[in-house]
C-alpha positions in Angstrom: 78.8 86.0 83.0 81.3 85.2 85.5 80.2 84.2 89.1 81.5 86.0 92.1 83.5 82.9 93.1 85.2 82.8 89.8 86.4 86.2 89.5 87.5 86.4 93.2 89.4 83.2 92.7 91.1 84.7 89.7 91.9 87.8 91.6 93.4 85.9 94.5 95.5 83.9 91.9 96.7 86.9 90.0 97.8 88.6 93.3 99.8 85.5 94.3 101.4 85.2 90.9 102.4 88.9 91.2 104.0 87.9 94.5 106.0 85.3 92.8 107.2 87.9 90.3 107.8 90.8 92.6 109.2 89.8 96.2 107.1 91.9 98.7 104.1 92.6 96.5 101.8 90.4 98.7 101.5 92.2 102.0 99.1 89.8 103.7 97.7 86.4 102.7 95.5 84.1 104.9 93.6 82.3 102.0 93.3 78.7 100.9 96.7 76.8 101.4 95.9 74.7 98.4 95.8 77.7 96.1 98.9 79.2 97.5 100.7 75.9 96.9 99.5 75.5 93.4 100.8 79.0 92.5 104.0 78.4 94.3 104.6 75.2 92.2 104.1 77.1 88.9 106.9 78.6 86.9 107.6 82.3 87.9 105.2 84.0 85.4 106.3 86.5 82.7 105.2 90.1 83.5 103.5 90.4 80.0 101.5 87.3 80.7 100.3 88.7 84.1 99.4 91.9 82.4 97.3 90.0 80.0 95.6 88.0 82.7 94.9 91.3 84.6 93.5 92.9 81.5 91.2 90.0 80.8 90.0 90.0 84.4 89.1 93.7 84.1 86.9 92.9 81.2 85.1 90.1 83.1 84.6 92.2 86.1 82.5 94.7 84.2 79.5 92.3 84.1 80.5 89.7 86.8 77.7 88.6 89.2 78.9 90.8 92.1 77.6 93.2 94.6 78.2 96.7 93.2 80.7 97.6 96.0 82.7 94.5 95.5 82.8 95.1 91.7 84.1 98.6 92.2 86.7 97.5 94.8 88.0 94.7 92.7 88.2 96.8 89.5 90.3 99.3 91.3 92.5 96.6 92.7 92.9 94.8 89.5 93.5 98.0 87.6 96.5 98.7 89.9 97.8 95.1 89.5 97.5 95.6 85.7 99.6 98.7 85.9 102.3 97.2 88.1 102.5 94.1 85.5 102.9 96.4 82.7 105.6 98.3 84.2 107.4 95.1 85.2 107.0 94.2 81.4 108.9 97.3 80.6 106.1 99.4 79.4 107.0 103.1 79.8 104.3 104.6 82.2 104.8 108.2 83.7 105.2 108.4 87.4 102.2 110.5 88.0 100.1 108.2 85.9 101.4 105.2 87.8 100.5 106.8 91.1 97.0 107.8 89.8 96.4 104.2 88.7 97.8 102.4 91.7 96.0 104.6 94.4 93.2 106.6 92.8 94.7 110.1 93.8 96.3 113.1 92.2 99.6 114.3 93.5 101.8 117.4 93.0 104.7 119.0 94.7 104.3 120.7 98.1 104.9 124.3 98.9 108.4 125.1 100.3 107.1 128.3 101.8 104.7 126.2 103.9 107.6 124.1 104.9 109.6 127.1 105.9 106.7 128.4 108.1 106.7 124.9 109.8 110.4 125.3 110.4 109.7 128.5 112.1 107.2 127.0 114.3 109.6 124.1 115.3 112.2 126.7 116.1 109.9 128.5 118.4 109.2 125.2 120.0 112.8 124.2 120.4 114.6 127.4 121.4 118.3 127.4 121.6 121.7 128.7 120.2 122.3 126.0 117.6 120.9 125.7 114.2 117.4 124.3 113.9 118.7 120.9 112.7 121.0 120.7 115.7 118.2 121.6 118.0 116.0 119.0 116.4 118.6 116.3 116.6 119.3 117.2 120.3 115.6 116.8 121.0 115.6 113.3 119.3 118.6 112.3 121.3 116.8 113.3 124.6 113.8 111.1 123.7 115.4 107.9 122.5 113.8 104.6 123.5 117.0 102.5 123.9 117.3 99.3 121.9 117.3 97.2 125.0 114.0 98.8 126.2 112.3 99.0 122.8 110.5 95.7 122.9 109.2 95.9 126.5 108.1 99.5 126.0 106.2 98.8 122.8 104.6 95.7 124.4 103.4 97.8 127.4 101.9 100.5 125.2 100.4 97.9 122.9 98.7 96.2 125.8 97.3 99.5 127.1 96.1 100.3 123.7 94.4 96.9 123.4 92.5 97.5 126.7 91.1 100.7 125.4 90.5 99.5 121.8 88.7 96.2 122.3 85.5 97.5 123.8 85.3 100.6 121.6 86.0 98.6 118.3 84.4 95.2 119.2 87.5 93.3 118.5 87.3 89.4 118.4 88.1 87.9 121.7 90.8 85.6 120.2 92.9 88.4 118.6 96.5 88.7 119.6 99.7 90.6 118.6 103.2 89.3 119.1 106.1 91.8 119.2 109.6 91.0 118.0 112.7 93.2 117.6 115.2 92.7 114.9 118.2 94.6 113.7 119.8 96.1 110.5 116.6 96.6 108.6 115.9 99.6 106.4 112.5 100.1 108.0 111.3 100.9 111.5 108.4 98.5 111.9 105.7 96.5 109.9 102.7 94.3 110.7 102.4 90.8 109.3 98.9 89.5 109.6 98.6 85.7 109.7 94.9 85.3 109.7 92.9 83.8 112.4 93.0 87.3 114.2 96.8 86.9 114.8 99.5 89.5 113.9 103.2 89.7 114.4 104.6 93.4 114.7 108.4 93.4 113.9 110.5 96.4 115.0 113.9 97.4 113.9 116.0 98.0 117.1 117.0 101.5 116.0 113.3 102.6 115.7 113.5 104.1 119.1 115.5 107.0 117.7 112.3 108.4 116.1 110.1 110.6 118.4 107.1 109.0 116.8 108.0 105.5 118.0 105.5 105.5 120.9 102.6 105.4 120.8 102.3 106.2 117.2 104.2 103.0 116.1 101.9 101.0 118.2 98.7 102.7 117.1 99.6 102.4 113.5 100.7 98.7 113.5 98.4 97.3 116.2 95.5 99.1 117.8 93.5 100.7 116.3 95.6 100.4 113.0 96.7 97.6 110.7 96.0 94.6 113.2 92.7 95.9 114.3 91.6 96.5 110.7 92.8 93.0 109.5 90.9 91.3 112.4 87.7 93.3 111.8 87.6 92.7 108.3 88.3 89.0 108.6 85.6 88.8 111.0 82.9 90.9 109.1 83.8 90.9 105.3 85.4 87.5 105.0 83.7 85.2 107.7 80.3 86.8 107.9 79.9 88.0 104.2 82.1 85.6 102.4 84.1 88.5 100.6 87.2 86.4 100.2 89.0 89.1 98.1 90.1 90.5 101.6 92.1 87.4 102.3 94.9 89.1 100.4 96.4 92.6 100.7 98.6 93.9 97.8 100.9 96.9 97.9 100.5 99.6 95.4 96.8 99.4 95.3 94.0 101.6 96.6 93.5 99.1 99.5 96.9 99.8 100.5 96.6 103.6 100.6 93.3 103.3 102.5 95.1 101.1 105.2 98.0 103.3 105.6 96.0 106.6 105.8 93.7 104.9 108.4 96.6 103.6 110.5 98.1 107.2 110.5 95.2 108.5 112.4 95.1 105.8 114.8 96.4 107.8 117.9 93.9 110.6 117.1 91.1 108.3 116.9 91.8 106.2 120.0 93.7 108.4 122.3 92.8 111.9 121.2 94.7 115.1 122.4 96.9 114.3 125.3 98.4 111.2 124.0 101.9 112.5 124.8 101.4 112.7 128.5 99.6 109.3 128.5 102.7 107.8 127.0 105.1 109.4 129.3 103.1 108.2 132.3 103.0 104.7 130.9 106.6 104.5 130.0 107.8 105.7 133.5 107.2 102.0 134.6 109.3 100.8 131.8 112.3 102.9 132.8 111.8 105.1 129.8 111.8 108.8 130.0 110.3 110.9 127.3 109.0 114.5 127.1 105.5 113.4 126.1 103.6 116.7 125.8 106.5 118.3 123.9 106.8 115.2 121.6 103.2 115.4 120.8 103.5 119.1 119.8 106.5 118.5 117.7 105.0 115.5 115.9 102.1 117.6 114.9 104.5 120.0 113.2 106.7 117.4 111.7 103.8 115.6 110.1 103.2 118.8 108.2 106.5 118.3 106.5 105.8 114.8 105.4 104.6 115.8 101.9 108.3 116.6 101.2 108.9 113.0 101.0 106.3 112.5 98.3 108.0 115.6 96.7 111.2 113.5 96.6 109.6 110.8 94.5 108.0 113.3 92.1 111.5 115.1 91.7 113.2 111.7 91.0 110.7 110.0 88.9 108.8 112.8 87.1 111.2 115.8 87.0 114.5 113.8 86.5 116.3 115.5 89.5 119.6 113.8 90.3 119.5 111.7 93.4 122.1 113.8 95.3 120.0 116.9 94.8 116.9 114.9 96.1 119.0 114.0 99.3 119.7 117.6 99.8 116.0 118.5 99.4 115.0 116.0 102.1 117.9 117.1 104.4 116.7 120.7 104.2 113.0 120.4 104.4 112.5 117.2 106.5 115.3 118.2 108.9 116.8 114.9 108.5 120.5 113.9 109.0 122.0 113.3 105.6 122.4 109.5 106.0 118.7 109.2 106.7 117.9 111.3 103.7 120.1 109.0 101.6 118.3 105.9 103.0 114.9 107.5 101.9 116.2 108.0 98.4 117.3 104.5 98.3 113.9 103.3 99.3 112.4 105.6 96.6 114.4 104.2 93.8 113.4 100.7 94.5 111.0 99.6 91.7 108.5 98.3 94.2 108.5 101.0 96.7 109.1 104.2 94.6 105.5 105.3 94.8 104.7 104.1 98.2 105.2 107.4 100.1 101.9 108.5 98.6 100.0 106.0 100.8 101.2 107.8 103.8 101.0 111.4 102.6 97.8 111.2 100.5 96.2 108.4 102.6 96.6 110.5 105.8 95.4 113.7 104.1 92.3 112.0 102.6 91.3 110.0 105.8 91.9 113.0 108.0 89.7 115.3 105.8 87.0 112.5 105.8 87.2 112.1 109.5 86.9 115.9 110.0 83.9 116.1 107.7 81.8 113.8 109.8 78.5 115.1 111.1 78.8 116.8 114.5 76.8 114.1 116.3 79.0 111.3 115.1 81.9 110.4 117.5 85.4 110.3 115.9 86.0 106.6 117.0 82.6 105.6 115.4 83.6 107.2 112.1 87.0 105.7 112.3 85.6 102.3 112.9 83.8 102.4 109.6 87.2 102.3 107.9 88.3 99.3 109.9 85.1 97.2 109.1 84.0 98.3 105.6 85.9 98.4 102.3 86.4 101.8 100.8 88.2 103.5 98.0 89.8 106.8 97.9 87.3 108.2 95.5 84.4 107.1 97.8 85.9 109.1 100.6 86.5 112.2 98.4 82.8 112.0 97.3 81.7 111.9 100.8 83.7 114.9 101.8 82.3 116.9 98.9 78.7 115.7 99.7 79.0 116.6 103.4 80.5 120.0 102.7 77.6 120.8 100.4 75.0 119.6 103.0 72.8 122.4 104.5 73.7 123.1 108.1 70.8 122.4 110.4 69.4 125.4 112.1 67.7 125.7 115.5 64.0 125.9 115.4 
């Protein structure tokens, strides 16, 4: 029987080796520098070799001397790594099977009739004489955060969120977030967690063109999203419990879907309804004007179109639809300019990122349903904090939702 220390060390080593093989596979690492140096000094591993190591670790996990929750978590994680290594070795794996193995969820195409109804609602919200696409683009143009104001504006919002989040979440006093702005990147923002309760949030200077830039970008990447989750799990799971498997975060795993789904609900959990007005008032001091209340209403509608991005991945990789037709699908249903739709398709054909849209779409759907299913007496932020402090898998949230739906409703005596 393998000890907990042995299997966790092998899991961390496996993850770092996958990071050598696939650039970007390791999203976060703050573990033993000696282990990282040892793996960095090894030859780049063959995919088939890593697949074999993952398969062997899966076998050992079945009877390892581990807490049940840790065994379940590590098994799901290693199963996802095993799938990624097999794909890298050239093994044919169907796209839907790939997503199921990575993230523990089932996916399917969305309903264009539902998207059309959302378009009608957006049209009613943004009346005018132009086409719906033109009216949406005009609204975006009115609510841009200019590149030269993006850094200070995000800093101001992040600082205000931090003041609100720290007492509610019990964040470590030493935690801190640095903000940096770069240019010419294919993404809007990402969080790089360094360990020791420190993160850097990097923003693409053109991110201000999206209406979701503030506060949603700051709530997603910092408070109460990725940064807060990393800090609380380092403090609780790693430092207090010694669960060192949380010193690494790997893309295309259940851990990743849970993190993205949780971060997507950060504004709702921390700010609640009215975040648009809150943001407008805060940004006035930064010389930035946005139609906060209208932005909030439009974002709620646009979020209902997000499954179309997952549709695009299914059309590309499961249905064999040509990329140009998928660009047209995104242009139509997501109300995106054609160049932005082309950028998404480029992202979706990348071997590492082709399945990643599921983490946002299904992650947000699952976490949202789990938060909504909480008992009436449980505050939203308290329920949300559980996701920041405890490890959870998609299947566990699904089981909770089913159980809570079946629970009898208390009656007045």
